[in-house]
N, C-alpha and C positions, 0 to 999 in steps of 0.2 A: 504494500500500500504506500503510495507516494503522498507525502504531506506537502501542501502548497505553502508558499511563504506567507507571512503575516499580511503583507500589503495586498496580496491577491485575495485573501480572505476578506479584508476590509472593503476593497473595491467590489467584490462579489456581493456582499451583504448590502452595501449602500446602493448598488445598482438594482438589486432585487427590490428594495424599498421604493426607489424612484420609479421603477417600472410598475409596481403595484399602485402608486399614486396616479400614474398616467392612465392605467386601466380603469381605476375607480372614477377618475375625473371624466374619462370618455363616456363611461356608462351614465354617470350623473348628468352630463351634458345632453346625451341622447334622450334620456327619460324626462328631461326638463326639470331637474332639481333646482333648488334655490341657487342664486348666484353665489351666495356665501359658501356653499358646499363646493361648487366648481372652483372658486378662487382658492379655497383651502387646498384642494388637490393640486392646483397649479403651483402654489407656493411650496407644497411638500415635494413635488418633483423637482422644482428649481433648487431647493435646499439640498436635495440629493445630488444634483449635478455639482453644486458648489462643494459639497462634502467630498465628492470623488476628487475634484481638482485639488482641494486642500490636502487630502490624505496623500495623494501622489507627490505633491510638492513637499510636504513634510517628510515623506520617506526619502526623497532625493537629498534633502538637506541634512537630516539627522538620523534617519532610519527608525522604523517603528519596531 
């Protein structure tokens, strides 16, 4: 069994969360949910992307 490096695990889990926010946001938009819910999903996905960039940058500088 091969163990992935820590940064790969971090990026994997953050990506999974961001994708989940996008899926839920798309479903909420299609079914006509309140704007507040759609914007919450957009913000969640955006923070996921920022988290990926931050984690990769931090790993390059100091190592996780």
